[in-house]
Each structure stands twice: as structure tokens, then as C-alpha cells.
N, C-alpha and C positions, 0 to 999 in steps of 0.2 A: 449650686447642686442640691437635690433633695432625696433622702431615702423614702423612695414609694414601696409600701405594703400592700402586695394582693393577697387576702384571705379567701381561701378556698375551704368550704363546706360540703359535706354530702359527696354522693357518687362521682369522683372525679379521679383519674388515673394518670398518672404522672409518667411519660413514656420517652424510653432510649430505644436508639435503632440498633439495640444488641438481640443475638437470638437467647433463646432458653439456654440458662446456663451461661450467659454471656458475664460482662463487668456489671455487679450491683451500683458502682461509683460512676459508672459512664454519665457524661452529661444529657439532662434531660433534655428534649427537641420540643416538646409541646405538650398539653394538658386536654384529657380526653374526658369528655362530660357525656356519660351514660344516657342513652334514652330509655326512659322509663317512664309509664303511663301514671305512676302514684308518685312521682318527683317533677318538682317546679325547678326550673334554670331560671336565677334569677341575680341581676347586677345590682347592688346596692351601695350606695356611696356612704361616707362619712355622715351627712344629715341624715340618714336614716330613709332616704327617698329610694324606694324603687326605680331604677332606670331603664329597665328591660326585663321582660318577664318571658321565660320559653322561647327565647332567641333561638333561631336554627344556623345562625353563622354567628361567629366571635373571632375579632382579631385584636392584636394590641399593637401599638405604635409606641416608640419612645424616642425624644430628642436629647442629644445629648450625652447618652449612656456610653460607658467605654467599651468598645468592641470585646467582645468574648464569648464563653458560653454559661449555661444555667448549670450551676456545681449544686451536687445533692451529698456532699462530703460530711455534711454536718452530722455529729455522732446522734443528737436527736433525732432528728429527721430518719436516718438510717434504722436507728432501735425503735421509734414508733410509728413508721408509716410501713405497713408489709409489702413485700414482693407479690405481687398477683401470680408471677411465676415460677415461685417457689413451690416445690414438690409438698411442702405441709399446708400450701394453701390451695392449689389447684392439683389435679390428677395430672398424671408424667404424659407428656404428649401435646398438651394443651398448647395452644398459640394464641395471640392477642392480633386481633384484625383492627387497626385504626381507624380503618374508613367506615366500621359499622357505629362509630361514634362522631358526637361533633367537638370538631378539633379546634383547641386554640393554639397555634404556633406561637414559640417563643421568638421573641427577638435576637438577632446577633449581637446581643450585647452581655457585658458581664452580670451577674446575678447568683443569688442564693436560695435555695429551698430550705426552709426550715420547720421545724415542728411547731405546733401549738401544744399547750400544756394539755397533759394526759387525761383521759377521763378519770372518775373517781377510782374505778375498781380495773382490774386487768380485763382483757377478753382471752377467752378461751378458744380458740382454733380446732375443730373436729374436722378431720377427713379420713376417711377408710382406717378406721378403728385408731388412727393417730390424735393424740392431743398434744397444742403446743400453746403455751400459756406466755402473752407476752403484756407489757403496757402498752396502751392504745392513744395515740394523739388524735385528740377531739377535732383537729383541722389542722391546717399547712397554710405556710406563708412562702410566697416568692417575694425575694425583697430585690430591688432593682435601684441604683442610684443614677439618677439623670435631672434632666432641666424639666423635663415635662412627660407626661404619659398619659396616653389616649386609648380606651377601650371602644371598639366598634361592634355592635350588637346590629345585625341587619341592615346594614348600611346607615345606622345613626351613630355619631360620635359621642362619646360621654368622657371629657376632659375630666380628668383628676385633678381638683384644686392642691397644689404645692403648698397651701397651710395647714391643709386636711388629707394627707397623704396616703391614705386609705380606701382601700374597695373592695368587698365582699363579692365574690363569684360562687353562688350556691347552686348545690343540685340536690334538694333537701323536699323530705317528704313529711307530712303531718300524721301520717300515719302509725308512728313507732316501731314498726317491724311485725305487728301480728299477722300470723296467717290461721285461717280458721277454715281452709279447705286442705285438699291433699296438694298443694301447690308448694314446693319448698323454696320457690323463687318469692315467697310471702317472706323470707329471712332477707332483708335488707342487703346485706354484704353479697348474697349470692345473685344479687342483680347485675352484678359484674358480670355473671354468664353472657350475657347480651353481647359481649364484645370478643367472645371467645372465637375463631375460627372453626366453629362447627356450627351444624344447624342449630338456631336461635329458636329459643321457646320451649323446647321439650325439657323433658324432665329428666333425661340422661345429662342434657347440658347442665342444667341447674346443680346436679348433683356433683358434676366437676369441679366445685367451687366450695371451699370449706365452709362448716356453719359455725358460726362465733355468736357465744353466748358470755354472760358475766361470769368470772371467775371466784366472784365474791372476796378477792383478795385486792386490798387497798393497792393503788398505783405508788411506785416510789416518787418522791419528790424530785423533779428532773429540773435544776435551774438554768439548763440551758434551753429551755421550751419558752417559745414566745406566749405571753399571757393574753387572754381572751379578752377581744373587746364587747363588753356587753351586749350592745347593741348588735354585734353581729353574732352572737350566741345563740344560735337558733336551733342547732342541730340537734335532734333526738338521739339518744343512745342507751343500748343495752347496759351499760356499764355505771349507769345512775340508778337502776331499780333493780329489784331482786328479779331473778327470771323464773317464770311460772314452771313448774315440774311437766314436761312433755306428756301428754297421752300417749297411750299405744294403740294404733289402730292398723289392721290388714292392708297393706299395700291394695290399690285398687285404680288398675290404669286402663282405660280403654284397649281393647286388644289383647289384655291378660298377660302383660308383662311391660317391661321398660323399652322395647324396641330393638332394633340393630346396636350392638355391641353391649346391651345389658349383661350384668353379670352378678354374683350372689353378694358382692360388695355393696353395689349400689341399691340392691335392695333391702340390705342391711341397715345402711346408711338412712335410706327414704324411712324406714319403720320407725327410726328413732325419732327422725327429726321435721316430722310432717306437721305436728300443730301447735298452734298458741305457743310461739317463741316471739321474744323481745330482741331486736338484734341490733348490732353496733351499726352505727353510720359513720363511715370515715374514707378517707384517700386510701389508695393505693399507687404502687410501683410498679409498671410492667415492661415485659420484654427483657428482663431479666431474674436472676435467681438467687438463692442463697440469702435469705434473709438472716441478717447476723443476731 
């Protein structure tokens, strides 16, 4: 038997079939890869060779694993991976539509979700005049003990070598999160708005997700976090560079407003968060809440 480590980088959300306000420790059933024009989905094996790029379907098969569930009770995972349905991360009333993402269903075997080492500095989650400052994991790991692991993308099998039992599933951008126009989706974390159960692509939809910037405070050492593998550590992060001070520009949207459901809180957020941000790329948990 071999411990296989599946490393997740970039815009990936770990889903549990729980309602908003449900159990944040409920076992995860799938990983959701956010579709985004500026992000590239890629499978990379331990030999650093990309095996699939911008896949449209992805699945996982294991041989010889112990029947069970994918647990997410690890302390580092819960403290370093935000809950997308937390009221400090998305606005109340938001739900997740898993069918809007590319789904990786987890096999019915025992496994553990673990946090990777944190970014050097904390993230500051800003939403509706609220701030929440947290250490942020730079990646996450699904660890499964089995005899064999195969990742299949678009019908092509990628067997994972048990002598090098690591694979990276990335959904990364090389752009670093800059936004130079009036689209707050330039904030990489706000790209998660595309899997919300609301009309996608609208300014209101983007503003339903917290803005994440560097807090300029070093993260605390986490002995429980998984060390990064240098060849896998390709995600860019706000938490490694100073954040430019945002410019303040008047909000200019076609039609003279934010559309149906707009309110002063959304306008205030937009005015502060429109331009020249460098933002954190990280994973989330979804369909639960109460980020500890």
C-alpha cells in the first residue's frame, strides 16, 4: 500500500453536500475546478511533466483503498482553507452550484484533506465593511492510501507512479491577480463568484465574494501543514508581495448602477476595490460555513 498525495493549487473548491450553515466538518465528496478564462487547469506528475492541460472532464480511480470517506477534520485544513459559504467570505443567501464547475468526484475510500504550508503573510478578507484576518494555506493535499491511483482527463488515463506517489492538480493563473479596469473579478479570489447560484459574470455577483489582500502580518508557523514540493509550488500569491494602495475611482457601470438587487453596500465595496490589486490564489471549502 502507498500513500498517494494529490496536491491542489489555485481555484479549487472542496464540496460537501451540506446547506449553508451546515456542518463544516462534513466529509467532502468532490473538488470543483472553477472555469476561468485567465486560469489554466493542468495535471502535473512528480517528473514535472504536464499530462493534461485545460481538461474538460476529470476523474479519479483507486485500487485497494479502504472503504470510507474523505475527511476534512485536520486542524490545519480547517484553519487555513476558507469556507466559501461563510458570512465573512460571501454575502448571505449565496449558494453554490456545483454544476457550474468541472467536477472531480472523490472515490468511496478513506482519505484525508490536509493544508499545505501557509503563505508567508496573512490574508485580509474584506466584505461589507467587515475584515477577517487569517493565515492562508498556499495549497492543499488529498492523501489516500491505496495500491494504485489513476487520474483520467478527457478519457486519457494518467497512472500515478507508486515510487513517486505525487500529482499536482492545478488551476492557476500567471497574471498575479492584477485588475486594471472596473471589473472586481480581477481579484483572483472573486473568481469563485462564477460557481455561485446567481447570474454569473455580473458585477453584483463578483461583489458577493470577499476581497482578499495581504495583511502584511507574518503567518504563524504551522507544524501540521504539508511542506511544499518545489516543482509544484507555482501558485502566485498576494501574501508574498506588498499590496499596492488602491486608487479611488467613481463607479461607472452601463445603465448607471449595479443592476437588480444593487445597494449602497455593494457600491461602497466596489468604489474601494476596483483597481490594481494583487490577490491571493487559494482553495476554498463550499456548501458549509462557520470558518473557525
